[in-house]
C-alpha positions in Angstrom: 99.9 105.5 117.9 102.3 107.4 120.0 105.3 109.5 119.0 107.7 107.0 120.6 106.3 104.1 118.6 106.8 105.9 115.3 110.1 107.8 115.4 110.7 107.5 111.7 107.2 108.4 110.7 106.7 111.4 113.0 110.1 113.0 112.6 112.9 113.5 110.2 111.2 114.7 107.0 109.0 117.7 107.4 109.9 119.5 110.6 110.3 123.3 110.7 114.0 123.0 109.7 113.4 120.7 106.7 110.2 121.3 104.9 109.5 119.9 101.4 108.5 122.4 98.8 109.0 123.4 95.2 112.3 125.2 95.0 111.9 128.9 94.1 108.3 129.0 95.0 107.4 131.2 97.9 103.8 130.0 98.0 104.9 126.3 98.0 107.4 127.0 100.8 104.8 128.9 102.9 102.3 126.1 102.5 105.0 123.5 103.5 105.9 125.4 106.6 102.3 125.9 107.5 101.5 122.2 107.3 104.8 120.9 108.8 103.4 120.4 112.3 100.7 118.0 110.9 102.8 115.9 108.5 104.0 113.3 111.0 100.4 112.4 112.0 99.4 112.3 108.3 102.3 110.1 107.5 101.3 107.7 110.2 97.7 107.7 108.8 98.9 106.9 105.3 101.3 104.2 106.6 98.7 102.5 108.7 96.2 102.4 105.8 98.9 101.3 103.4 99.9 98.4 105.7 96.4 97.0 105.3 96.5 97.0 101.5 97.5 93.5 100.5 97.8 94.3 96.8 99.7 97.5 97.3 98.2 100.9 96.7 98.3 103.9 94.4 98.2 107.5 95.5 94.8 107.8 93.9 93.5 105.0 96.1 95.0 106.5 99.2 93.6 109.9 98.4 90.1 108.5 98.0 90.2 106.1 101.0 91.7 108.7 103.3 89.9 111.8 101.9 93.1 113.6 101.3 93.9 116.1 98.6 96.3 114.9 95.9 99.1 117.2 97.0 98.9 116.2 100.6 98.7 112.5 100.0 101.4 112.3 97.3 103.7 114.3 99.5 103.2 111.9 102.4 103.7 108.9 100.1 106.9 110.4 98.8 108.1 111.0 102.4 107.4 107.3 103.2 109.5 106.4 100.2 112.4 108.6 101.3 112.2 107.1 104.8 112.4 103.6 103.4 109.0 102.4 104.4 107.4 102.3 101.0 108.7 101.5 97.5 107.4 101.5 93.9 106.6 97.9 93.1 107.3 98.4 89.4 103.7 97.5 88.6 101.0 99.9 87.5 97.2 100.0 88.1 94.6 102.3 86.7 93.5 105.4 88.7 89.9 106.5 89.0 90.4 108.5 85.8 91.8 105.5 84.0 95.4 106.5 83.9 98.3 104.2 84.9 99.7 104.8 88.3 102.5 103.4 90.4 101.6 100.7 92.8 103.4 101.2 96.1 104.1 98.5 98.6 105.6 98.5 102.1 109.2 97.4 102.6 110.3 95.2 105.4 111.2 98.2 107.4 108.7 98.9 110.3 108.5 101.7 112.8 110.0 100.7 116.1 
């Protein structure tokens, strides 16, 4: 996928001027700034995988399928929610540890 095909996925959330981090945490901010150049590609990876999940997906499922750490994957899912590509379906499904988790689904919005 090229940058021009995915303007909403590659830009607009975690560039150097707008990184997501825990307020008041210098270590969280430093980590967010460090990973910012990679977040667009990771968002595309999560989005493309999510688009193939006919029954929606949980963060846990995405983490396992994409071999991403929880913090990395959940941040990318949250960004997809903020961008309007993904929503909480209101349904829940058990995680690999047996706990209930949100099932996310794609919205009708698609990258142009």
